[in-house]
N, C-alpha and C positions, 0 to 999 in steps of 0.2 A: 608452476604455481596454478592455484585454485584464483577462480573467479566468483568468489560469496558475492551475495544480493544480500542488505538487511529488506530483511518482509515486511513488507506493509499489511496492515487487515483490509477486507473489502467489505464496508460498512453497509449495509442492507436495507434498505427503510421499509419497515413491513407496517399491514394494516390490519387489525382485527375488531373482532367484536366479543365482550364478555356475554356467555350466555346468559346468566342469571339478570343482568342489568339491561342489555343494550346498548352498553359506553362504547363509544371508538378509542382505539387504541394505538398509541403508535411504539413503534419500537426498533432500534437498530439489529438486523439479526446478521449472524458472521456463521450461519452454518457452509456458508461457501469458503472456510478455510482449505477443506482436503480440497479441492478444486482447484485453488489459487496456486497452493505448494506444488502439484502436478504440475502446471500452468509454465511456471518456474525453471521445472527440471523440464518438462519436455521445449523450452527455447533455452535449453543451451545453459544453463546456470550450474555449475557443479558444487554448487553448495550453500543456503539458503542461513542467513544469521537473526538467530532472534533474541531481541535484550531480557534479558533474567525476567524485568519488570512487567514484560509485556504479559497475560492470564495463558495469551497460547502456548505460553512456553510450558505448560504443567499437561498440555494435550498428544505432544512430541510424544513421551510415552507409551501411550498406546495407539502408534502407529505402526503401521505395516513393517518389519525391518526393511525392507529397500528402501524404504523413504525415508524412515528415521534416521538413517546414517547420513542424509544429505542434509538434515539441521545440527545447526552448531549454536550453544548459546554461551553469550554472552552479557560480559558485567556490566551495567547502564550507571552503576551508582555513581562514579567516578564522574561521566556525564551528563545528570538528571544535577545532582549538584552544582556543577559548573555552569550550564547553563542558570539557573534559579537565580545566583550570583550575578551573573551577566546582566539579568531583564528587570534583579531588584529594580532600579530606580522609574523602568517601565509599570512595574507591580504595584509600586506604590503612589505614582499617581491617580494610578486609574482604578486602584482599591482591589486588585487582585490580591486573592492568597493561593496559595499551592496546596494542596495534602499530600502531604509524602504519604502518610499508610495508603491514602484510594490511587496517588499515581495521578489525584486528577487537580485542575484547575477550578477555582471558584471564582465567580465573575458576581460584583454586586447584583440583586436581583435588577435595578433598572437599567441598568447598560445598555446604548444600543447595539442592537444587534449585528451590525457592519462594525462595528468598531469589536467586537467579543470575536467573531471569526475573524478579524484580519491578526487582531494576538495570539489567538491559536493558533493561524497557521506558523505566524511568527516563529513561536515556541517550540512546534510541532516542526518546523523543517530548522531549526538552530540543533535541536538532538539530533534530529538524521545525519546535520552534517557532523556535527562533533562523533555522532559514533563512527563513521565513514572514515572519518579523520583517524582519530585512536587506535580503530580495530578495522584497518582496510579493508572494508567491504563499498561494493558498490551501491548507490541510494537512488531513490526515486523519488524526484521532484518534479518540475518546469521552471527552470530560472526565470523566465521572461512571465509568465504568469507571480510568480511571488513578489517579482521586485516589483508589478503595481501593486499589490494590495502591499508593501511595507513602506511605500514611498507617501501612499492613502494612509496608512497610518500614521507615521512620520507628520504627517502635515495637521494630525489630532492633536500632538502630544503638543505640550508648552514647556516640560521640563528640558533643559537645555540638554544634562546628561540623558537624557533616553531618548534624544533626536540624534544623537551624536553615536549611541550606539545602534541602532536600525541606520542610519547612514552607513557606517564602517562594513552592516550586513549586508546591504543592497552590495557596496564594493568588492564585495568577497561573492557574492553570486554574477556578479558584473562582469568577473574577471575570468570565467568561463567562455569557449566558444564552440560550436556546437561542431560535429564532426559525423561523416557517414565512415559507417564503416562493413565491412561483409563479416558475413554469419551465416550459421548454418540455420535453416529454417526449417520444423518439424514439419509432417507428412501426415498428411490423414490416418486415424486409425485410434481403437480406445484407448484410454490412458494407462492403462495396466502394462497394453503392449508397449507404448510409449517410454512407458518409465524401464522396459528390460530392457529396447534399445538401447538407451542414452547409460544403462547400465554397460552395456558391451562396448558405449563409444569412449566411455571413461576409463576402456582398457585398451584403446588405441593411440598409439603413439602417436598418430601422428595428431591428431585430435589434442594430446597433451599439451604437444606444442602448439599448438594453438591458442591455447587457455594462455601458456608461459608466452609467446607472443604479446596477447593483448595488457597485459601488465605492463607494457610498455609506452602502453597510450597516455600515461597517467604526464609521464614528462614530453616536453618541448624536445628537448632533443634526440630520444629512442622516437620519437612519434612516428615519423615517417618511415623506420625501418623497420619498424612493429608492424605498420599498416604491411608494407609488402610481403615480410613474412606470415600474417596473417592471410592473406592473398595466395600464396603459396600452398600455405595449411588447407586450406579449405577445398581447394581442387584435389587436394592429395587425399582428405576425406570423403569428398565425394567420390571419387573413382575407388574407392575402400569398396567392396562388394555387400559385408557385410553392414554398411555403414548408409554407403550410397539411394538404397531402394530407397531406404526412409528419411531421407535428410536432399535438403536441396540449398541453393545458394541463395541468399537473400542479405538488404542491404537494412541497417539499423542505425538511428541514429543515435551517439551518447554526446555527453557533453562533457568536456578537459578542458582542465586548468589551462589560462595561456600562458603563467607562466611570469606573468608582470611580479614585482613587486609590491606589496599590499599594504597601506600607510594604515596599523593596528593601534587604537585605542588601550591601554593596560587592562580594562577589561576582559579585550578579548582575548589577550595573548595567550591564556590557559587555551584554548580553541583553535587560534590560530597563529601559529606559527611558522617561520621558513622549511616546512616538510610539502611532500607530494599531499596536494586536496585530493577529495575521493571521483571516482568518474562516478557524473550522474548520466544514468539511464533512464529510459524512455519505457514504462511496463504497460502503459497502454495496450498493445497489442496482446497481452497474456493475461491483462485483467476483463478482455473481453468476451476472451476464450474462456473462461474461469465464468464468469455470469452469464454465458450462453450453453454451458454444461450445467451449470447450478437449478437455470432455469427448468431442464427438463426431466430434472431428479428428485428422489423421494424425499433429499434434505429441505421442501420448501413448507413441508406439511408441518415440521415442530420449530420455529427460529430459535437460533441458540446464542446464548452470550458470547464475550470474548475467548471466556475457560469452557464452553461445549457443552456447558448446559440451559438444559429446556430455558427460555425466559417465564411462559406463563402457560399453566396444562388449561384450565380453566377458558382460553378463547380460544375463540373460532377467527383462525386465521384465513384473511384473503390470500387466493393462488398468486403467482407473479402475474403480472399485467404483461399484456405480452408488445405494449408500446416502453415497457419498463427500457432504460439502456443507461450506459456511463454518465455522470455528471461531467458537462464540457468545463472549459476553461482551466483543466489541470486540476482538479475536483478527486479523491478520491470516492469518494462517494457514488451512490446510483440514485436516476432520478426515481421516484413513485411511477411514473407514468400519465401518460392523457387526464384530463377532468373527465370526460366521456367517458372513458373504458374504467374509470375508477369507481365513477357514478352507479353504472351499470351493476361491476362490481359487488358495493352494498348495497345496492336492488335485490341481488339474489339473494346477498347474505341473509338480506330481513324477509327474505322468501321461507328459505330453508329455516329459521328461527320461527315464524309463525304457525308455518304447515305443523309441525307436533302437537303446538299450545289447542290449534282449529280442532283438532283431532280429539285433545283430548276433553275440550268442554266439550262436544257431542257426545262423548261417552257418559259425557259427566248427566250431561241433559237428559237423556235414555233411562238411566239408574232413576 
């Protein structure tokens, strides 16, 4: 049985300067998409699920064949509709509108930034859980981090219906327990080589047995047997000569459902029913490795939107700052870097823009 994971974008904040006006602009860059996909595969993910509504779905057809066949499109229209229905009381109180045509939330202009961020967290992670539940894919989030933000949002709300819904979602995430599981850790090597090694790995009977055993982690009654079986299969995989030279034994954290009964509201019945809840995995190592590869690549020259198209060709973009890193506290984004390094990069950009202008002025005076 495969262990598909729901793809999460890796938005990277970029700063640029408009050539004609010298205005400073900010943008979200998604050009790390390929590196993120490679890292998922290198971390022994047999399949990556991408929602049909996600802009990245249009990029799959242009991928190399070896990479393309590791992706699966899933129809998320039912989950999007269900989540909007569940969160309707909260949206009504906070005057938030969902635009189906753009698949985006529209917030009131004067809404407090903290409340905006907390609701976006609720909306994003509820969709994630619904997709994981209905399509049997692993999802990436940090339950403790999300619960803290939901609790803060619940204290802001005044409508009892909205508060009750948020409380139920907190209870859902609180029903998870953290597990340490044995897994394979990829060695060093070029991404293309790692994908090739992984391709051979998928044909190894012991690795396929490992993937099948991992599916038992989601059920409390089969969890201990699944862990025992996974340890055994890991040893066989490492002993296999085509695999052992590139892969090592590692321990990773996953969050699995405790198996307790959840008191669910009628509004949540379409999402949370007495079935298996999805495994929650920590994708921080994969994100960190993808960011590192991206920072040393040519992809940083021209930021792209989530569809793979250049954001703006009339802007000179600052190169990635060395102090740039993944955001803390379970956030999915990336920090821009330190203020001092950012200041220095902007000053260099200004000099680069002013030098041709001064040269042109001197030529005019000579004439």
